[in-house]
TILORO-392915 format. One record per residue (C-alpha): residue number from 1; x, y, z negated. Coordinates in nm, 3 decimals. Layout:
// residues N
+-----+---------+---------+---------+
|   k |       X |       Y |       Z |
+-----+---------+---------+---------+
| NUM |       X |       Y |       Z |
...
+-----+---------+---------+---------+
//
This chain:
// residues 318
+-----+---------+---------+---------+
|   k |       X |       Y |       Z |
+-----+---------+---------+---------+
|   1 |   3.046 |   1.684 |   0.058 |
|   2 |   3.126 |   1.303 |   0.182 |
|   3 |   2.807 |   1.074 |   0.169 |
|   4 |   2.916 |   0.801 |  -0.063 |
|   5 |   2.628 |   0.546 |   0.046 |
|   6 |   2.773 |   0.572 |   0.372 |
|   7 |   3.117 |   0.557 |   0.325 |
|   8 |   2.987 |   0.250 |   0.095 |
|   9 |   2.707 |   0.077 |   0.344 |
|  10 |   2.674 |  -0.243 |   0.141 |
|  11 |   2.772 |  -0.084 |  -0.233 |
|  12 |   2.458 |   0.090 |  -0.252 |
|  13 |   2.261 |  -0.253 |  -0.175 |
|  14 |   2.503 |  -0.456 |  -0.401 |
|  15 |   2.433 |  -0.277 |  -0.716 |
|  16 |   2.072 |  -0.346 |  -0.760 |
|  17 |   2.154 |  -0.693 |  -0.648 |
|  18 |   2.399 |  -0.729 |  -0.924 |
|  19 |   2.142 |  -0.569 |  -1.184 |
|  20 |   1.869 |  -0.787 |  -1.069 |
|  21 |   2.044 |  -1.125 |  -1.015 |
|  22 |   2.372 |  -1.112 |  -1.229 |
|  23 |   2.738 |  -1.092 |  -1.054 |
|  24 |   2.723 |  -1.457 |  -1.019 |
|  25 |   2.431 |  -1.437 |  -0.805 |
|  26 |   2.564 |  -1.156 |  -0.564 |
|  27 |   2.751 |  -1.230 |  -0.234 |
|  28 |   3.107 |  -1.276 |  -0.305 |
|  29 |   3.320 |  -0.897 |  -0.208 |
|  30 |   3.682 |  -0.899 |  -0.121 |
|  31 |   3.884 |  -0.613 |  -0.341 |
|  32 |   3.904 |  -0.397 |   0.001 |
|  33 |   3.544 |  -0.291 |   0.162 |
|  34 |   3.586 |  -0.440 |   0.485 |
|  35 |   3.595 |  -0.209 |   0.800 |
|  36 |   3.261 |  -0.211 |   1.028 |
|  37 |   3.271 |  -0.421 |   1.302 |
|  38 |   3.105 |  -0.290 |   1.650 |
|  39 |   2.896 |  -0.586 |   1.832 |
|  40 |   2.629 |  -0.555 |   2.087 |
|  41 |   2.277 |  -0.533 |   1.962 |
|  42 |   2.190 |  -0.834 |   2.200 |
|  43 |   2.403 |  -1.043 |   1.963 |
|  44 |   2.212 |  -0.966 |   1.654 |
|  45 |   1.870 |  -1.148 |   1.564 |
|  46 |   1.547 |  -1.019 |   1.350 |
|  47 |   1.468 |  -1.232 |   1.080 |
|  48 |   1.128 |  -1.379 |   1.116 |
|  49 |   1.001 |  -1.252 |   0.768 |
|  50 |   1.087 |  -0.887 |   0.705 |
|  51 |   0.979 |  -0.733 |   0.371 |
|  52 |   0.902 |  -0.379 |   0.571 |
|  53 |   0.579 |  -0.406 |   0.796 |
|  54 |   0.504 |  -0.118 |   0.913 |
|  55 |   0.730 |   0.195 |   1.076 |
|  56 |   0.585 |   0.542 |   1.138 |
|  57 |   0.663 |   0.578 |   1.517 |
|  58 |   0.712 |   0.959 |   1.518 |
|  59 |   1.013 |   0.926 |   1.227 |
|  60 |   1.131 |   0.640 |   1.413 |
|  61 |   1.129 |   0.865 |   1.768 |
|  62 |   1.288 |   1.143 |   1.524 |
|  63 |   1.600 |   0.870 |   1.419 |
|  64 |   1.618 |   0.760 |   1.737 |
|  65 |   1.688 |   1.103 |   1.894 |
|  66 |   1.955 |   1.176 |   1.603 |
|  67 |   2.127 |   0.866 |   1.676 |
|  68 |   2.155 |   0.976 |   2.051 |
|  69 |   2.326 |   1.265 |   1.914 |
|  70 |   2.562 |   1.169 |   1.626 |
|  71 |   2.560 |   0.788 |   1.662 |
|  72 |   2.503 |   0.563 |   1.357 |
|  73 |   2.633 |   0.707 |   1.021 |
|  74 |   2.536 |   0.398 |   0.839 |
|  75 |   2.652 |   0.037 |   0.946 |
|  76 |   2.403 |  -0.252 |   0.952 |
|  77 |   2.433 |  -0.538 |   0.723 |
|  78 |   2.443 |  -0.829 |   0.921 |
|  79 |   2.520 |  -1.253 |   0.825 |
|  80 |   2.677 |  -1.485 |   1.096 |
|  81 |   2.492 |  -1.759 |   1.246 |
|  82 |   2.577 |  -2.002 |   1.481 |
|  83 |   2.671 |  -1.943 |   1.865 |
|  84 |   2.801 |  -1.599 |   1.812 |
|  85 |   2.471 |  -1.464 |   1.697 |
|  86 |   2.378 |  -1.249 |   1.366 |
|  87 |   2.101 |  -1.178 |   1.196 |
|  88 |   2.004 |  -0.880 |   1.052 |
|  89 |   1.988 |  -0.820 |   0.640 |
|  90 |   1.950 |  -0.465 |   0.603 |
|  91 |   1.918 |  -0.195 |   0.864 |
|  92 |   1.606 |  -0.279 |   1.057 |
|  93 |   1.476 |   0.116 |   1.114 |
|  94 |   1.850 |   0.214 |   1.235 |
|  95 |   1.834 |  -0.121 |   1.457 |
|  96 |   1.485 |  -0.035 |   1.618 |
|  97 |   1.560 |   0.342 |   1.654 |
|  98 |   1.937 |   0.213 |   1.810 |
|  99 |   1.711 |   0.009 |   2.091 |
| 100 |   1.501 |   0.302 |   2.139 |
| 101 |   1.799 |   0.494 |   2.209 |
| 102 |   1.950 |   0.305 |   2.460 |
| 103 |   2.218 |   0.204 |   2.246 |
| 104 |   2.418 |  -0.138 |   2.343 |
| 105 |   2.623 |  -0.161 |   2.034 |
| 106 |   2.588 |  -0.093 |   1.676 |
| 107 |   2.842 |  -0.065 |   1.366 |
| 108 |   2.786 |  -0.358 |   1.138 |
| 109 |   2.915 |  -0.510 |   0.818 |
| 110 |   2.934 |  -0.887 |   0.849 |
| 111 |   2.900 |  -1.072 |   0.550 |
| 112 |   2.835 |  -1.473 |   0.439 |
| 113 |   2.525 |  -1.480 |   0.257 |
| 114 |   2.247 |  -1.777 |   0.203 |
| 115 |   1.896 |  -1.766 |   0.254 |
| 116 |   1.796 |  -1.693 |  -0.091 |
| 117 |   2.066 |  -1.410 |  -0.148 |
| 118 |   1.960 |  -1.283 |   0.171 |
| 119 |   1.614 |  -1.242 |   0.096 |
| 120 |   1.679 |  -1.080 |  -0.249 |
| 121 |   1.906 |  -0.849 |  -0.087 |
| 122 |   1.676 |  -0.736 |   0.192 |
| 123 |   1.381 |  -0.687 |  -0.084 |
| 124 |   1.611 |  -0.457 |  -0.291 |
| 125 |   1.761 |  -0.252 |   0.004 |
| 126 |   1.378 |  -0.203 |   0.107 |
| 127 |   1.279 |  -0.099 |  -0.226 |
| 128 |   1.561 |   0.182 |  -0.244 |
| 129 |   1.382 |   0.347 |   0.045 |
| 130 |   1.286 |   0.752 |   0.008 |
| 131 |   0.968 |   0.640 |   0.238 |
| 132 |   0.854 |   0.347 |   0.079 |
| 133 |   0.459 |   0.364 |   0.056 |
| 134 |   0.324 |   0.230 |  -0.283 |
| 135 |   0.145 |  -0.101 |  -0.121 |
| 136 |   0.498 |  -0.201 |   0.048 |
| 137 |   0.662 |  -0.121 |  -0.311 |
| 138 |   0.414 |  -0.327 |  -0.511 |
| 139 |   0.449 |  -0.644 |  -0.279 |
| 140 |   0.845 |  -0.564 |  -0.281 |
| 141 |   0.840 |  -0.568 |  -0.651 |
| 142 |   0.592 |  -0.880 |  -0.665 |
| 143 |   0.787 |  -1.059 |  -0.435 |
| 144 |   1.098 |  -1.011 |  -0.622 |
| 145 |   0.935 |  -1.122 |  -0.959 |
| 146 |   0.790 |  -1.462 |  -0.773 |
| 147 |   1.155 |  -1.555 |  -0.693 |
| 148 |   1.298 |  -1.433 |  -1.033 |
| 149 |   1.034 |  -1.630 |  -1.234 |
| 150 |   1.013 |  -1.920 |  -0.992 |
| 151 |   0.631 |  -1.909 |  -0.979 |
| 152 |   0.352 |  -1.861 |  -0.741 |
| 153 |   0.194 |  -1.478 |  -0.646 |
| 154 |  -0.092 |  -1.584 |  -0.882 |
| 155 |   0.120 |  -1.747 |  -1.161 |
| 156 |   0.293 |  -1.390 |  -1.172 |
| 157 |  -0.006 |  -1.151 |  -1.166 |
| 158 |  -0.170 |  -1.407 |  -1.417 |
| 159 |   0.137 |  -1.374 |  -1.640 |
| 160 |   0.162 |  -1.030 |  -1.594 |
| 161 |  -0.219 |  -0.946 |  -1.718 |
| 162 |  -0.181 |  -1.196 |  -1.983 |
| 163 |   0.110 |  -0.953 |  -2.109 |
| 164 |  -0.087 |  -0.644 |  -2.054 |
| 165 |  -0.360 |  -0.778 |  -2.252 |
| 166 |  -0.165 |  -0.921 |  -2.538 |
| 167 |  -0.016 |  -0.567 |  -2.551 |
| 168 |  -0.379 |  -0.392 |  -2.560 |
| 169 |  -0.542 |  -0.615 |  -2.832 |
| 170 |  -0.219 |  -0.611 |  -3.052 |
| 171 |  -0.057 |  -0.274 |  -3.067 |
| 172 |   0.126 |  -0.359 |  -3.360 |
| 173 |   0.492 |  -0.432 |  -3.251 |
| 174 |   0.485 |  -0.705 |  -3.579 |
| 175 |   0.208 |  -0.906 |  -3.442 |
| 176 |   0.286 |  -1.261 |  -3.463 |
| 177 |   0.066 |  -1.301 |  -3.118 |
| 178 |   0.255 |  -1.001 |  -2.965 |
| 179 |   0.581 |  -1.111 |  -3.052 |
| 180 |   0.535 |  -1.469 |  -2.925 |
| 181 |   0.462 |  -1.329 |  -2.586 |
| 182 |   0.706 |  -1.056 |  -2.552 |
| 183 |   0.996 |  -1.270 |  -2.692 |
| 184 |   0.931 |  -1.506 |  -2.403 |
| 185 |   1.188 |  -1.559 |  -2.129 |
| 186 |   0.944 |  -1.499 |  -1.883 |
| 187 |   0.885 |  -1.147 |  -2.015 |
| 188 |   1.252 |  -1.077 |  -2.069 |
| 189 |   1.314 |  -1.118 |  -1.691 |
| 190 |   1.013 |  -0.904 |  -1.577 |
| 191 |   1.166 |  -0.603 |  -1.838 |
| 192 |   1.473 |  -0.642 |  -1.706 |
| 193 |   1.385 |  -0.639 |  -1.342 |
| 194 |   1.140 |  -0.324 |  -1.409 |
| 195 |   1.436 |  -0.134 |  -1.598 |
| 196 |   1.690 |  -0.197 |  -1.329 |
| 197 |   1.466 |  -0.040 |  -1.037 |
| 198 |   1.417 |   0.239 |  -1.239 |
| 199 |   1.082 |   0.345 |  -1.096 |
| 200 |   0.795 |   0.277 |  -1.354 |
| 201 |   0.732 |  -0.005 |  -1.631 |
| 202 |   0.598 |  -0.326 |  -1.618 |
| 203 |   0.274 |  -0.219 |  -1.829 |
| 204 |   0.205 |   0.090 |  -1.521 |
| 205 |   0.271 |  -0.169 |  -1.247 |
| 206 |  -0.008 |  -0.384 |  -1.419 |
| 207 |  -0.265 |  -0.091 |  -1.449 |
| 208 |  -0.199 |   0.096 |  -1.162 |
| 209 |  -0.044 |  -0.116 |  -0.873 |
| 210 |  -0.172 |  -0.447 |  -0.893 |
| 211 |  -0.549 |  -0.321 |  -0.839 |
| 212 |  -0.426 |  -0.218 |  -0.491 |
| 213 |  -0.448 |  -0.575 |  -0.354 |
| 214 |  -0.845 |  -0.560 |  -0.451 |
| 215 |  -0.894 |  -0.295 |  -0.219 |
| 216 |  -1.082 |  -0.316 |   0.136 |
| 217 |  -0.891 |  -0.380 |   0.417 |
| 218 |  -1.003 |  -0.022 |   0.601 |
| 219 |  -0.834 |   0.083 |   0.261 |
| 220 |  -0.525 |  -0.130 |   0.268 |
| 221 |  -0.455 |  -0.043 |   0.612 |
| 222 |  -0.438 |   0.354 |   0.589 |
| 223 |  -0.221 |   0.280 |   0.255 |
| 224 |   0.020 |   0.084 |   0.419 |
| 225 |   0.064 |   0.354 |   0.680 |
| 226 |   0.120 |   0.613 |   0.417 |
| 227 |  -0.169 |   0.823 |   0.522 |
| 228 |  -0.296 |   0.831 |   0.177 |
| 229 |  -0.166 |   0.844 |  -0.172 |
| 230 |  -0.282 |   0.519 |  -0.374 |
| 231 |  -0.510 |   0.746 |  -0.580 |
| 232 |  -0.696 |   0.861 |  -0.330 |
| 233 |  -0.712 |   0.536 |  -0.180 |
| 234 |  -0.843 |   0.355 |  -0.508 |
| 235 |  -1.107 |   0.636 |  -0.528 |
| 236 |  -1.223 |   0.602 |  -0.165 |
| 237 |  -1.265 |   0.249 |  -0.246 |
| 238 |  -1.557 |   0.294 |  -0.471 |
| 239 |  -1.789 |   0.369 |  -0.184 |
| 240 |  -1.983 |   0.095 |  -0.153 |
| 241 |  -2.117 |   0.159 |   0.173 |
| 242 |  -1.862 |   0.008 |   0.471 |
| 243 |  -1.955 |   0.287 |   0.706 |
| 244 |  -1.945 |   0.574 |   0.471 |
| 245 |  -1.620 |   0.435 |   0.315 |
| 246 |  -1.435 |   0.470 |   0.671 |
| 247 |  -1.617 |   0.787 |   0.735 |
| 248 |  -1.456 |   0.927 |   0.418 |
| 249 |  -1.136 |   0.783 |   0.503 |
| 250 |  -1.102 |   0.987 |   0.834 |
| 251 |  -1.262 |   1.283 |   0.661 |
| 252 |  -1.013 |   1.262 |   0.387 |
| 253 |  -0.689 |   1.209 |   0.614 |
| 254 |  -0.796 |   1.485 |   0.867 |
| 255 |  -0.897 |   1.754 |   0.639 |
| 256 |  -0.634 |   1.660 |   0.366 |
| 257 |  -0.888 |   1.626 |   0.066 |
| 258 |  -0.761 |   1.622 |  -0.272 |
| 259 |  -0.847 |   1.393 |  -0.532 |
| 260 |  -1.143 |   1.616 |  -0.683 |
| 261 |  -1.310 |   1.677 |  -0.327 |
| 262 |  -1.279 |   1.305 |  -0.254 |
| 263 |  -1.423 |   1.196 |  -0.628 |
| 264 |  -1.701 |   1.435 |  -0.558 |
| 265 |  -1.796 |   1.288 |  -0.226 |
| 266 |  -1.751 |   0.900 |  -0.342 |
| 267 |  -2.020 |   1.017 |  -0.611 |
| 268 |  -2.251 |   1.159 |  -0.341 |
| 269 |  -2.215 |   0.879 |  -0.098 |
| 270 |  -2.316 |   0.620 |  -0.381 |
| 271 |  -2.632 |   0.800 |  -0.496 |
| 272 |  -2.930 |   0.629 |  -0.403 |
| 273 |  -3.229 |   0.848 |  -0.299 |
| 274 |  -3.523 |   0.802 |  -0.488 |
| 275 |  -3.780 |   0.611 |  -0.314 |
| 276 |  -4.070 |   0.804 |  -0.141 |
| 277 |  -4.397 |   0.777 |  -0.296 |
| 278 |  -4.609 |   0.534 |  -0.079 |
| 279 |  -4.887 |   0.789 |  -0.069 |
| 280 |  -4.699 |   1.083 |   0.055 |
| 281 |  -4.541 |   0.800 |   0.339 |
| 282 |  -4.883 |   0.739 |   0.434 |
| 283 |  -4.967 |   1.105 |   0.463 |
| 284 |  -4.649 |   1.184 |   0.687 |
| 285 |  -4.743 |   0.895 |   0.927 |
| 286 |  -5.126 |   0.970 |   0.959 |
| 287 |  -5.096 |   1.357 |   0.988 |
| 288 |  -4.953 |   1.360 |   1.347 |
| 289 |  -5.224 |   1.072 |   1.440 |
| 290 |  -5.495 |   1.315 |   1.295 |
| 291 |  -5.337 |   1.597 |   1.506 |
| 292 |  -5.340 |   1.409 |   1.834 |
| 293 |  -5.700 |   1.222 |   1.784 |
| 294 |  -6.042 |   1.285 |   1.934 |
| 295 |  -6.184 |   1.320 |   1.611 |
| 296 |  -6.209 |   1.713 |   1.667 |
| 297 |  -6.403 |   1.613 |   1.929 |
| 298 |  -6.653 |   1.428 |   1.816 |
| 299 |  -6.940 |   1.648 |   1.599 |
| 300 |  -7.040 |   1.297 |   1.387 |
| 301 |  -6.678 |   1.270 |   1.283 |
| 302 |  -6.577 |   1.606 |   1.213 |
| 303 |  -6.871 |   1.607 |   0.926 |
| 304 |  -6.658 |   1.354 |   0.803 |
| 305 |  -6.326 |   1.508 |   0.833 |
| 306 |  -6.478 |   1.831 |   0.684 |
| 307 |  -6.630 |   1.676 |   0.384 |
| 308 |  -6.267 |   1.493 |   0.344 |
| 309 |  -6.081 |   1.811 |   0.350 |
| 310 |  -6.295 |   1.956 |   0.110 |
| 311 |  -6.196 |   1.669 |  -0.118 |
| 312 |  -5.858 |   1.730 |  -0.060 |
| 313 |  -5.855 |   2.103 |  -0.147 |
| 314 |  -6.055 |   2.020 |  -0.440 |
| 315 |  -5.761 |   1.795 |  -0.531 |
| 316 |  -5.507 |   2.045 |  -0.520 |
| 317 |  -5.671 |   2.328 |  -0.696 |
| 318 |  -5.711 |   2.081 |  -0.970 |
+-----+---------+---------+---------+
//
């Protein structure tokens, strides 16, 4: 069966752009899909900012090996720049793997796009990846919301939390407060975006994904690398002691601990040992000193020691 995505390399990207931004915002396309051009890798420039921040070295090497044998099966998407240079819009993983494979030329689809549409396409294309980890997905969706709503990230997060608080407090759909918030233009944009992506509802995003930004840096790093599921990462983040938290991260990855096992270890790590009785501590300190003392060779002190031991025996018997 012919892979439709490979035959129509830009259509698979254009469709979610149409859904998210409307046909008027998507780059114009001719009736006939242009045939891929082949251009030197040296003429392709990576953008300053890319939505994707982590590439698994092993998977990149595997793709590079595949490209050596079969070539690039899906063209890269680029836009023209002055001086016969092209900027990569979609396909950075293929671009990097092609470099590793030693290719000098790659097939591309060239499209004219302004900066705003280019960034939108990059975000949407990145969100369609099968190996997208939860943190990257959360960051990508949030950035799309920032662009669509024309608000700052903090303002978008604040609005999302407000939506959830209103829905939690006013469960009746006929509630006037709920109706006022849910009928606002910003709310409609948010609901349409999540519906078009088809990944999760906005309420699930607020409840399960936004808290990821509050995770400790060490937990965020392994989450970004795809080494831990986000449910496990959120559980490990509850460990208060930084060193214990780092130790648990390493063990969870090395032994592939289940969420239940992780929760048990989190509970144990956060348990505070009961303070020792001060008299017991004094006894622990005094005992080795007493054994090494010369009191055993002093007849006068031996009588005092014998009397003291008798008192201790009496206390124990009581």
